TORLUM-711735 format. One record per residue (C-alpha): x, y, z. Coordinates in steps of 0.2 Angstrom, whole numbers, plus 5000, padded with zeros to 4 digits. Layout:
% TORLUM-711735
XYZ ...
//
This chain:
% TORLUM-711735
503250744922 504350644933 503750494943 503950594959 502850734953 500950694955 499750734942 498050804945 497150634940 496650504952 497750344952 497050174949 497150064965 498649954959 499550114953 499250194970 499950044979 501450034967 501750224971 501850174990 503050034986 504150144976 504050314984 503550305002 505050345014 504450215027 505250045024 503849955034 502450035023 503449995007 503549815013 501649815016 501349874998 502549744991 501449605000 499849694994 500449684976 500949504978 499149464986 498349554971 499449464959 498849294967 497049344971 496649454956 495149574958 494449484973 495949544983 495949724978 494849804991 495649715006 497349755000 496949934996 496249955014 497749875022 498949995013 497850145016 497850115035 499750115035 499950285027 499750395042 501650455042 501850485024 501750675019 501850775003 500850794987 501150614981 500650544998 499050654997 498650594979 498950414984 497850425000 496450514990 496550384976 496450234988 495050324998 494050354982 494250174977 493750114995 492150224994 491650164977 491949984981 491049994998 489549904992 490549754987 490749604999 492649585003 493049405005 
//
């Protein structure tokens, strides 16, 4: 399966943000993903929820199967981490 062909499985949050960085056609959205990955590298697990939310909110214009997979994966992560207190 090529990296552009989404699988049926949900993506992990870092994997989803990496897909945005590598595959989203919008340069501004890709740059947001780069900054999010940098923040996660620096802040570790504490930064995941905030960065996933920031990337998720920028995905409005990205279409297609991969975009849907990324959006669903980030949304699932945000729902399951809803009880945690982002700092």
